[in-house]
C-alpha positions as a printed Julia matrix, in Angstrom:
152×3 Matrix{Float64}:
   0.0    0.0    0.0
   2.4    2.49  -0.99
   1.32   5.42  -2.97
  -2.42   5.68  -2.18
  -2.74   5.89   1.61
  -6.12   6.8    3.06
  -6.21   9.86   5.32
  -6.8    9.2    9.0
  -9.93  10.71  10.53
  -9.41  13.94  12.5
  -9.22  13.43  16.26
  -9.64  17.07  17.32
 -13.18  18.08  18.2
 -14.68  21.07  16.55
 -16.48  23.53  18.83
 -20.17  23.87  18.32
 -21.55  27.2   17.21
 -23.56  27.39  20.43
 -20.41  27.29  22.57
 -18.89  30.11  20.54
 -22.07  32.18  20.92
 -22.13  31.72  24.7
 -18.45  32.61  25.03
 -18.9   35.69  22.83
 -22.04  36.7   24.8
 -20.26  36.51  28.14
 -17.36  38.6   26.94
 -19.74  41.14  25.39
 -21.72  41.29  28.64
 -18.5   41.69  30.63
 -17.32  44.59  28.48
 -20.74  46.25  28.74
 -20.83  45.9   32.54
 -17.27  47.18  32.87
 -18.03  50.19  30.67
 -21.24  50.96  32.54
 -19.48  50.74  35.92
 -16.67  53.03  34.74
 -19.23  55.52  33.43
 -20.96  55.49  36.83
 -17.66  56.09  38.63
 -16.93  59.1   36.45
 -20.5   60.53  36.54
 -21.22  60.17  40.28
 -19.17  63.26  41.26
 -20.99  65.28  38.59
 -24.37  64.17  39.96
 -23.29  64.96  43.51
 -22.12  68.41  42.4
 -25.47  69.11  40.73
 -27.41  67.97  43.82
 -25.2   70.03  46.13
 -25.62  73.16  43.97
 -29.36  73.28  44.73
 -29.07  72.56  48.48
 -29.54  75.1   51.25
 -26.42  76.02  53.25
 -27.93  74.66  56.45
 -28.6   71.28  54.85
 -24.98  70.84  53.76
 -23.78  71.02  57.39
 -26.79  69.33  59.04
 -26.41  65.88  60.56
 -28.53  63.08  59.08
 -29.65  65.27  56.18
 -30.69  63.43  53.01
 -28.52  63.47  49.89
 -31.2   65.17  47.78
 -32.02  68.88  48.21
 -34.45  69.17  51.1
 -35.44  71.36  54.0
 -36.65  70.31  57.44
 -40.4   70.49  57.85
 -41.62  73.06  60.33
 -44.88  73.67  62.13
 -46.13  77.15  62.96
 -48.31  77.3   66.09
 -51.28  79.62  66.53
 -49.11  82.13  68.43
 -46.63  82.29  65.5
 -43.89  80.17  67.07
 -42.1   77.91  64.59
 -41.19  74.35  65.65
 -39.18  71.65  63.86
 -41.04  68.43  63.04
 -39.53  65.05  64.05
 -40.49  61.42  63.49
 -41.53  60.08  66.9
 -42.41  56.46  67.65
 -45.29  56.23  70.11
 -46.89  52.87  70.97
 -45.25  51.2   67.97
 -46.5   53.7   65.39
 -44.5   56.51  63.88
 -45.94  60.02  64.01
 -44.71  63.39  62.78
 -44.68  65.74  65.78
 -43.3   69.25  66.38
 -40.81  69.59  69.23
 -42.03  72.21  71.72
 -39.93  71.61  74.86
 -36.85  69.45  74.42
 -35.61  67.4   77.36
 -33.06  64.72  78.08
 -35.53  62.24  79.53
 -38.95  63.64  78.6
 -39.92  66.03  75.81
 -43.14  67.82  74.9
 -44.34  67.69  71.32
 -47.24  69.27  69.46
 -49.33  67.25  67.03
 -49.53  69.41  63.87
 -52.85  67.81  62.89
 -54.86  68.98  65.89
 -52.48  71.13  67.99
 -52.63  68.87  71.05
 -49.61  68.39  73.31
 -47.96  64.97  73.5
 -45.49  63.91  76.24
 -42.77  61.54  75.04
 -40.23  59.61  77.13
 -36.75  59.56  75.59
 -33.89  61.71  74.35
 -35.13  63.95  71.54
 -31.65  64.09  69.97
 -32.06  60.47  68.87
 -35.02  61.41  66.65
 -34.87  62.07  62.91
 -36.12  65.3   61.41
 -38.81  65.16  58.76
 -37.37  66.44  55.46
 -39.29  67.57  52.39
 -37.9   67.92  48.86
 -37.01  71.59  48.32
 -34.39  72.51  45.72
 -33.02  76.06  45.96
 -32.62  77.22  42.36
 -32.03  80.8   43.52
 -28.51  79.67  44.55
 -27.46  80.28  40.94
 -28.71  83.87  40.88
 -27.06  84.48  44.27
 -23.7   83.36  42.89
 -24.08  85.59  39.83
 -24.97  88.56  42.07
 -21.99  87.94  44.35
 -19.66  87.72  41.34
 -21.23  90.92  39.95
 -21.95  89.13  36.69
 -24.39  91.06  34.51
 -25.93  89.26  31.62
 -28.24  90.83  29.06
């Protein structure tokens, strides 16, 4: 049998098209996730800067203030006195009450709904203020006035 030898069958396995598709899909997904995460890392400071530009000065330095522009809710009593509203847990339910007389052990609150006084046992400093969304867009005009920038 010299001269006309028959070729031996190939022993190497050929990959299926499905395996190639899955491998390509994973790498494509990985590149997309990496790109999206890098974009987030670069855009987060820009978003924080925009949110901070419409905050009130008191919110920037306040403890436990939310990240979005907000102002603490306040209640004005019938005599014109303004009180800050806090979230107070009484008998297992949370209520929004205005702090009238702060105390270390016992504090007096006013219920803004009906104006009645509520005695609460506990340290009022452990309570969270009630915040409402309130962007301050006039910050931009204040900056332009301070810089003496006249447009138009």
